[in-house]
Backbone as CSV, one residue per row, in Angstrom:
resi,resn,N_x,N_y,N_z,CA_x,CA_y,CA_z,C_x,C_y,C_z
1,UNK,-0.320,40.977,-2.185,-0.998,40.253,-1.140,-1.023,38.819,-1.449
2,UNK,-0.703,37.990,-0.271,-0.642,36.617,-0.226,-1.653,35.849,0.674
3,UNK,-2.382,35.043,-0.001,-3.270,34.242,0.848,-2.508,33.173,1.513
4,UNK,-2.923,32.764,2.802,-2.264,31.637,3.533,-3.483,30.639,3.877
5,UNK,-3.297,29.515,3.363,-4.200,28.405,3.701,-3.665,27.235,4.528
6,UNK,-3.967,27.038,5.651,-3.569,26.165,6.580,-4.417,24.821,6.715
7,UNK,-3.803,23.705,6.417,-4.473,22.440,6.430,-3.793,21.462,7.218
8,UNK,-4.487,20.408,7.606,-3.683,19.158,8.263,-4.174,17.939,7.535
9,UNK,-3.332,17.018,7.629,-3.708,15.593,7.125,-3.016,14.557,7.905
10,UNK,-3.564,13.509,8.002,-2.750,12.324,8.612,-2.180,11.317,7.574
11,UNK,-0.918,10.897,7.805,-0.354,10.033,6.913,0.835,9.287,7.570
12,UNK,1.086,8.194,7.215,2.149,7.299,7.690,3.403,7.223,6.669
13,UNK,4.682,6.936,7.216,5.692,6.773,6.277,6.860,6.038,7.080
14,UNK,7.765,5.536,6.483,8.910,5.033,7.097,10.159,5.331,6.163
15,UNK,11.313,5.674,6.714,12.497,6.208,6.120,13.452,5.197,5.896
16,UNK,13.513,4.600,4.594,14.461,3.657,4.091,15.808,4.312,4.165
17,UNK,16.829,3.518,4.475,18.119,4.028,4.646,18.497,5.074,5.810
18,UNK,17.568,5.044,6.706,17.859,5.708,7.914,18.017,4.916,9.063
19,UNK,19.068,5.484,9.885,19.518,4.756,11.052,18.974,5.297,12.421
20,UNK,17.654,4.823,12.676,16.933,5.324,13.874,15.610,4.761,13.868
21,UNK,14.759,5.195,14.859,13.371,4.752,15.021,12.509,5.021,13.716
22,UNK,12.801,6.131,13.041,11.885,6.399,11.937,11.999,5.539,10.759
23,UNK,12.995,4.651,10.727,13.189,3.473,9.862,11.950,2.631,9.749
24,UNK,11.162,2.599,10.920,10.069,1.814,11.100,8.774,2.640,10.725
25,UNK,7.748,2.013,10.337,6.551,2.777,9.967,5.905,3.470,11.081
26,UNK,5.547,4.727,10.884,4.865,5.494,12.025,4.177,6.658,11.266
27,UNK,3.323,7.332,12.013,2.394,8.310,11.370,2.693,9.603,12.152
28,UNK,2.155,10.757,11.340,2.007,12.146,11.875,0.883,12.584,11.503
29,UNK,0.437,13.693,12.332,-0.733,14.670,11.806,-0.006,15.802,11.183
30,UNK,0.135,15.730,9.975,1.143,16.787,9.190,0.296,18.159,9.068
31,UNK,0.846,19.206,9.304,0.185,20.603,9.121,0.914,21.229,7.970
32,UNK,0.132,21.693,7.056,0.744,22.457,5.790,0.036,23.835,5.717
33,UNK,0.830,24.859,5.430,0.374,26.181,4.968,0.857,26.454,3.709
34,UNK,-0.054,26.635,2.802,0.212,26.986,1.443,0.169,28.505,1.276
35,UNK,1.023,29.131,0.443,1.093,30.636,0.143,0.657,30.878,-1.150
36,UNK,-0.441,31.512,-1.440,-0.928,31.666,-2.785,-1.059,33.045,-3.053
37,UNK,-0.514,33.567,-4.229,-0.608,34.950,-4.502,-2.084,35.380,-4.822
38,UNK,-2.458,36.497,-4.288,-3.831,37.015,-4.562,-3.843,37.665,-5.858
39,UNK,-4.990,37.613,-6.614,-5.181,38.385,-8.001,-5.254,39.865,-7.742
40,UNK,-4.770,40.594,-8.711,-4.841,42.107,-8.485,-6.213,42.576,-8.385
41,UNK,-7.196,41.980,-9.002,-8.645,42.360,-9.102,-9.478,41.700,-7.978
42,UNK,-10.348,42.476,-7.190,-11.407,42.008,-6.435,-12.731,42.159,-6.829
43,UNK,-13.591,41.195,-6.346,-15.057,41.458,-6.887,-15.722,42.686,-6.094
44,UNK,-16.919,42.794,-6.279,-17.697,43.952,-5.530,-17.660,43.773,-4.122
45,UNK,-17.481,42.563,-3.585,-17.492,42.555,-2.133,-16.130,42.705,-1.604
46,UNK,-15.128,42.695,-2.538,-13.715,43.116,-1.907,-12.872,41.748,-2.034
47,UNK,-13.389,40.637,-2.467,-12.805,39.296,-2.446,-12.126,39.055,-3.876
48,UNK,-10.721,38.671,-3.755,-10.141,38.340,-4.858,-10.370,36.865,-5.262
49,UNK,-10.178,35.911,-4.303,-10.442,34.536,-4.482,-11.003,34.136,-3.195
50,UNK,-12.005,33.342,-3.239,-12.859,32.838,-2.044,-11.774,31.783,-1.282
51,UNK,-11.566,31.993,-0.100,-10.848,31.121,0.739,-11.486,29.630,0.657
52,UNK,-12.715,29.575,0.538,-13.396,28.198,0.596,-13.056,27.531,-0.681
53,UNK,-12.816,28.166,-1.752,-12.473,27.386,-2.962,-10.840,26.956,-3.113
54,UNK,-10.047,27.977,-2.513,-8.663,27.675,-2.365,-8.453,26.388,-1.352
55,UNK,-9.112,26.443,-0.373,-9.039,25.339,0.662,-9.422,23.956,-0.025
56,UNK,-10.513,24.065,-0.828,-10.977,22.795,-1.349,-9.974,22.298,-2.292
57,UNK,-9.477,23.096,-3.240,-8.359,22.813,-4.189,-7.267,22.165,-3.640
58,UNK,-6.685,22.753,-2.447,-5.650,22.379,-1.866,-5.834,21.013,-1.165
59,UNK,-6.850,20.923,-0.522,-7.293,19.573,0.293,-7.069,18.505,-0.754
60,UNK,-7.327,18.617,-1.986,-7.441,17.611,-3.069,-5.911,17.080,-3.195
61,UNK,-4.940,17.832,-2.943,-3.505,17.512,-3.208,-3.024,16.703,-2.008
62,UNK,-3.622,16.692,-1.021,-2.974,16.101,0.255,-3.288,14.560,0.269
63,UNK,-2.327,13.766,0.722,-2.460,12.282,0.807,-3.030,11.896,2.114
64,UNK,-4.256,12.254,2.432,-4.826,11.918,3.851,-5.086,10.550,4.105
65,UNK,-4.584,10.023,5.227,-4.733,8.572,5.589,-4.090,7.775,4.631
66,UNK,-2.866,8.062,4.064,-2.128,7.191,3.073,-0.888,6.959,3.624
67,UNK,-0.179,5.964,2.901,1.230,5.569,3.248,1.945,6.381,2.218
68,UNK,2.872,7.332,2.796,3.587,8.230,1.787,4.606,7.463,1.021
69,UNK,5.016,6.333,1.551,5.994,5.589,0.722,5.398,4.925,-0.603
70,UNK,4.155,5.027,-0.693,3.425,4.608,-1.930,3.565,5.538,-2.969
71,UNK,3.969,6.799,-2.634,3.999,7.966,-3.497,5.413,8.396,-3.713
72,UNK,6.184,8.228,-2.720,7.677,8.766,-2.705,8.653,7.734,-2.276
73,UNK,9.762,7.678,-3.067,10.806,6.627,-2.691,11.479,7.174,-1.332
74,UNK,11.593,8.352,-1.240,12.177,9.102,0.042,11.206,10.064,0.811
75,UNK,10.355,9.364,1.572,9.284,10.338,2.028,9.640,11.157,3.175
76,UNK,10.791,11.742,3.240,11.187,12.675,4.340,10.401,13.880,4.225
77,UNK,10.391,14.767,5.241,9.540,15.944,5.230,10.029,16.907,4.129
78,UNK,11.194,16.867,3.807,11.956,17.644,2.785,11.383,17.236,1.467
79,UNK,11.422,16.007,1.174,10.773,15.430,-0.091,9.392,15.573,-0.325
80,UNK,8.710,15.295,0.904,7.116,15.488,0.909,6.693,16.862,0.613
81,UNK,7.436,17.797,1.100,7.096,19.222,0.983,7.141,19.618,-0.644
82,UNK,8.322,19.196,-1.040,8.527,19.581,-2.549,7.370,18.986,-3.388
83,UNK,7.142,17.594,-3.103,5.917,16.934,-3.735,4.687,17.554,-3.742
84,UNK,4.333,17.994,-2.590,3.052,18.490,-2.234,3.052,19.887,-2.987
85,UNK,4.078,20.662,-2.945,4.149,21.951,-3.605,3.965,21.824,-5.130
86,UNK,4.597,20.827,-5.725,4.438,20.409,-7.057,2.987,20.185,-7.340
87,UNK,2.273,19.289,-6.554,0.971,19.010,-6.902,0.046,20.162,-6.712
88,UNK,0.355,21.208,-5.866,-0.430,22.316,-5.666,-0.314,23.291,-7.002
89,UNK,0.801,23.263,-7.399,1.096,24.159,-8.621,0.435,23.541,-9.832
90,UNK,0.416,22.197,-9.984,-0.266,21.605,-10.915,-1.846,21.862,-10.931
91,UNK,-2.323,21.908,-9.691,-3.789,22.164,-9.477,-4.149,23.514,-9.543
92,UNK,-3.387,24.442,-9.075,-3.747,25.890,-9.009,-2.961,26.751,-9.963
93,UNK,-1.901,26.306,-10.426,-1.050,27.126,-11.364,0.098,27.986,-10.571
94,UNK,0.633,28.891,-11.443,1.834,29.623,-10.820,1.448,30.684,-9.686
95,UNK,0.230,30.715,-9.335,-0.179,31.574,-8.136,0.275,30.949,-6.861
96,UNK,0.484,29.573,-6.847,1.058,29.029,-5.639,2.464,29.481,-5.531
97,UNK,2.990,30.077,-4.480,4.270,30.561,-4.312,5.049,29.668,-3.441
98,UNK,4.544,29.074,-2.379,5.414,28.166,-1.624,4.508,27.397,-0.537
99,UNK,5.059,26.967,0.427,4.377,26.191,1.649,5.359,25.934,2.746
100,UNK,4.808,25.801,3.884,5.394,25.210,5.087,4.765,23.879,5.377
101,UNK,5.579,22.899,5.791,5.167,21.469,6.180,5.713,21.223,7.449
102,UNK,4.840,20.917,8.567,5.126,20.472,9.901,4.912,19.103,10.188
103,UNK,5.890,18.347,10.569,5.605,17.028,10.867,5.345,16.772,12.353
104,UNK,5.594,17.760,13.099,5.448,17.880,14.620,5.485,19.345,15.041
105,UNK,5.145,19.556,16.330,5.053,20.890,16.846,6.491,21.776,16.620
106,UNK,7.610,21.105,16.707,8.913,21.712,16.530,9.732,21.448,15.376
107,UNK,9.193,20.712,14.326,9.978,20.352,13.279,9.128,20.461,12.038
108,UNK,9.800,21.366,11.086,9.046,21.570,9.897,10.038,22.056,8.730
109,UNK,9.512,22.156,7.522,10.384,22.677,6.475,9.488,23.768,5.677
110,UNK,10.257,24.549,4.941,9.558,25.572,4.170,10.135,25.426,2.745
111,UNK,9.306,25.449,1.626,9.910,25.327,0.388,9.112,26.302,-0.600
112,UNK,9.681,26.841,-1.530,9.141,27.674,-2.434,9.325,27.254,-3.909
113,UNK,8.436,27.799,-4.687,8.310,27.176,-6.033,9.582,27.102,-6.866
114,UNK,10.410,28.197,-6.682,11.767,27.979,-7.396,12.702,26.973,-6.915
115,UNK,12.279,26.249,-5.826,13.253,25.233,-5.260,12.506,23.865,-5.740
116,UNK,11.361,23.735,-6.190,10.839,22.519,-6.495,11.592,21.779,-7.655
117,UNK,12.000,20.457,-7.234,12.754,19.805,-8.387,11.728,19.441,-9.517
118,UNK,12.297,19.486,-10.756,11.317,19.136,-11.911,11.561,17.746,-12.250
């Protein structure tokens, strides 16, 4: 079983070395869905891990209302997704399997822990 935790955050960025409007600073309301492996055991109520605890832990890895260029030299959606996934793995461990990151309704990326650059 896999838990899905959907979150959103607001952050700005600009894309250095990009030829287009996105080379100028702009912002997005990013939407992230994290995929977390459920533990094999559940408590007496049937819960393996409380969604509330997962949500709180994952919210802590999001750069809400920040300039992404302060964290990443190349703050594209692809690089941001890998960075966020790496932060989630540091926070929650190997139970984090992957994530989807959407910068707009029609544009997003998906990354899995085996793809995160070390």
